[in-house]
Residue, then its C-alpha position, 0 to 999 in steps of 0.5 A: m499499499v503507498e502512504p505518503i508521508r505528509h507534514t503539518l506545515l503543508n497539511g490542511l492548507a486552503e481548506g485540504r484544497i492543497h494535497h502533498g505527499f513525500f514518497g519512498r520505495l514501499g507499495g509499487v510494483s517494480t522488481g530488483v534494484y527498483a523495488s518497488l515505487n520507483c517514479g523515476l522515468g529516467s531510470r533503467d527500469e521499465a517505462a510501463l511499471v514506471r507510470e504504473n507506480r506514479l499513478r499509484a502516488l497520484t490515486a494516494l493524493g486523492v488526484p487519480n486522473a491529474p497529470l503529473l509534471t516532473p523536469y529533467q533534472v540536471h542539478s540547476p537553479r532553474a526553476l520553470v512556471v508551469r500551467a500546462l502538460w509539455p508536448d506530446g511525447a516530448k522530454p521535459p524541459d532542463a530544471d530543477a524546480l516547478a511552480t503552478d497556479v493551476p488546480g488539478l496539475a500535479i508538479g514534483v521532483l524526484a530525488a534519491d539522497c537530494v533534498p526535495a522541497l514542497l511550497a505553497d502559498a495558501e492565500a494565492r494558491v500558489i505551489g512549488a516542488a524544488h530538487a536540491g542536491w548540493k550544487g543545485a542549493i548552492g546555486g540558488v534552485l530555493e530562491a528560484v522556485v520562491d521567485a517562481m512562485t512569486s511571480l504568480g501572486a505568491k508573498p514569500t511571507r505566507i510561504v510554508a515549505v517542507l523538505g522532505p526524505s534526503i540524506a542526513a548530515a550523518s550520512y554524508e560523507v564528503g571530502p576535505e575539497f567540498p567546504a570550500p565553496f560554501l565557506a567562501r559564501d559565508p563563514a559562518w557556514a562551517d558549522l555545517f560541516q563536522p569530523a567524519p569517522r574516516a580520517g581527513h573526511l567531513l559529514f555535511d548537513l545538506p537539508t540545515y544547508c537548505l533550510r537557512r537558505l529558504r529561512a533567509l527569504g523571510l518565509r513564513a515557516a520551513e521545516a524538514s522531515g528528518y528522514d535519513t535516506f541513506a539509513a532508512h534502506d527499507r524505505f527510501f531509494s538512496y543513490r549513495r547506497t547504490c553506489h556503495a553495493g555497486e548496484k548499475d542503477y537505483g529507483r526514485n523517490l517522488s515528493a509530489i504537490v497538487l492543487k484541487 
């Protein structure tokens, strides 16, 4: 059974007319390394199985007939305003965030350790979804999705944002060169890096970094789900865990939001 993770910040917005969910790997039809709710059309999984998994996710959101738009993610800071389906048969545009004000149009992002973010301004009835790996986050993808929402009438002071399951600091080991671009922007971010068990390496707190970027925008509220995709093997897909296991591909966790 597909059971999305929901967060109290987004629950009940606009009298229940904004539905959202962070999905893991449970409740789908895929097998092998994709077992079972792989929602990534960019994976090597069978496309028919992925489409069935995406339908199951939409059904769990209460919108089984809604189209689901997810961009072709490239770890960029690009956010798009969407109001219609992609052209039939066309590859989704390169982007890492979407915003819309169209009821019945589900938007989402895929992740397997990167940070997914779902956002909403209930008064303006504008929603957003963003995929923030470290490259996208430092490049400004979270600010870009808020800007896209603002272009549709949202106001930062009314926007609530929730970060979904992602790799946690305890699981995210990085090399000694990794902090440099972050600290060049703000030396205060040094506290996001802690010594790792392996000598000369560090642990990076990507969710907290993303929260700080969002909160600096003056949002009404921003919180994280607290789930670690790397550690929770039975519940979430994880790119890093796949690399450690020497597997050739991995499933993608879906995060989606829709105006009803």
